[in-house]
N, C-alpha and C positions, 0 to 999 in steps of 0.2 A: 704807139709809134713802132715798137718792135714786134707786136703781136702778129702782124701780117707776115713778117719774115719767117717766123717759126711755124706758124700755121701753114703757110705756103710750102715750106719744106716737107712737113708731114704729108700733105696732099700730093705734092709733086714727086716725092720719093717713095714712101711706103705704100700709099694707096695706088699710085700709078704702077708700081711693081706688081702688086696684086692683079691689077688690070692686065698687065703684060702676060702674066702666067695664064690668066683666064683666056685671053685672046689666042695664045699658043695652043692651049688645050682644045679650043673650038676648032682651030685650023686643022689640028691632027685628029679631031673627033675622038677625044679620049678624056678621061677624068684623072689621068696620071701622066706626068712627064718624068722619064728616066734620064737623069743628068749625071750619074756617077762617072761616066766616061770623061767628063770635063775636069774631074779631080779638083773641085773647089773645096779647099780646106777651111774649116771654121774651128773656133775654140769652143769645145762642147763642155759646158759646166753643169748640165742637168744629168746627162747619162754617164758622164765620165768615160766617154768612149775613147778607145785607143786609136780608132780610125775615124776621126771627125770630118768625114767628107760628105757633102750633100749628095744623096743618092736619088731621092724621088721627091716630087712636088705633087701634092694631091689637092683636088677640089673637095674639101671636107664639108661637114654639116655647118661648121662655124666660119667657113672661109678657107683661104689657102693654108695648107699644112705642109711643112717641110720636114723631111725625114733624113737622118744621117745613116751612113753605113755603120751598122753595129751588129757584129756577129755574136756577141756574148750575152746580150739581153734584149728584151723587147724594146725597140726604140720609142722614144716619146716624140710626138709631133711638136714642131715649133711654129709659131706665127712668124710673119716677116719681122716684126719688132723684136722678137726674142733671139734672133740671130745676133750673137754678141757684137761682133764687129761688122757693121753694115757694109764695109768694103767687100767682104766675101759675097754678100748678096748682090751688090752693084756689079761686080765682075761677072758673076753668074748670068745676070740678066743681059748685060751688054754682049756676052758671048752668044746667048740664045737669040737675041734680036739683031746681032751682027752690026751693032752701032756702039760708038763711044758716047754714052748719054748719062747713065746713072752714076758712074765714077766721077764724072765732071760735076754733077749736081752735088754729090757728097763732098767732094773736095772744096767746092765753093761754100757749102754749109759750114764746114769746120773752120775755114779761113775767116769767114764773116763772123762766126760766133766768137772766135778768139778776139777779133778786132772790136766787136761790140762790148765784150766783157772787159777788155783792156781800157777802152774809152770810159766805161762806167767807173772803173777804179781810179783812173787818172783824174777824171773830173772831180772826184771826191777827195783827191790827194791821198789815196790809200794804197798801201802795198798788200793789204789783206782785209778781208771782211768776214766776220764771224756770222754764219747763217745756220748754226746748229738748231736754233729755236724754230726755224722754218720747217724742219723735218723732211727736206727733200731727199729722196733716195735715188741712188745712181749705181750703175754697174760699170766697172772698168777693169782693164787688165793693165797694170802698171809695170814699167821696166825701169823705174826710178832707181832701184837698188842694183840694177845690172841683170837681175833675173825676173822673169815674169811672175807677177803676183796678182791673184784675183782680189778685187776690192768690190764688195757689195754691201752697201749700207747707207747710212745718213751722211750727207755732205756737211762737214763741220765748218769748212772755211774755203774761201776762194782766194788764191794768192797770185800776185804778180811778181815773177822772178825772172830777172834778165830779159824783160819785155815779153815774157811768155806767160800764159795763164794756166794755172794748175788748180786742182781741187784736192782737199784733204777729205778722205772718206773713212768713216769709222765702221769697221767690220763688227759682226755680232760678238766676236771675242774681245772687242774694245781696241784692237790693233788699228792704228791710224795709218793709212796708205796714201801717198801722194801720187796723183796721176795727172798727166797733161790732158788738156781738153780733147785732143785727138784720140786719146786712149779710152775715152768714155763712150758708152753706147749713145748713138746719135739721138734716139727717141728720148732717152732720159735727159740728155744734155739740153735738148730743145725745151723740154718741160721746165727744167731748172731755170734756164736763162730767161725764158718767156715770163715766168712768174716773178723772178727777181727784178729784171729790168723794167717790166711794166708797172712795178710798184713805185718806181721813182718818178 
C-alpha cells in the first residue's frame, strides 16, 4: 500500500536530480558543473568543513559526485543521497533548472510521510512504538534542545507528540536524541517508513 509512495519519491527526487545534473552537463558539454556562486549551504558532517557550500558537481565513475568548498583538506565527494538535508539539494537543482519543482516534491514527501506515520500510530491507539529491534539507522540534525545536534544511529522509537511525529535516535555514544521527521534525512526516512508501514 505504502511502498509505491516511498519508491516513487526515491525515483522522482534522487534519481531525477541525478538526471537533471547529467542533462545540464551534456548541454554545457562538460563533466563538471561549478555552482559555488549560488552559495547553497549544507551541513557537512563528513569533512567537518567550516565552509559547507556546494562548489562543484562532477560526473564520476560511480555516478554524480558533489563536492563542497573546503580550503583546509582534500574534500570528499558526496552522492545525492548523502547530502544531509535534501532541501539544500532541491534548492540547488531548482535554481539550476529555473523551476520550482524539487522543493515542492520534497515538501510533499515530508508532509505525507508525517501523515502516514501519524495515521499508523493512531490506528493502533499508540503514542509511541518501540522499533529498536528493527535496527533501522537514520541521520538527522535535531533542534529539540534549542541547539543543533547531530543524531546518527539506530531509531529506537517513533513518537506522536502534540499531533507531530518524532523519532528517538541512539548515537554511538548511547545518547538518545529526539528529532522531528522533517529533520531526518529523506532517503533514510523513506526506508524506515517503507519497511515499518508495509509490515502492517
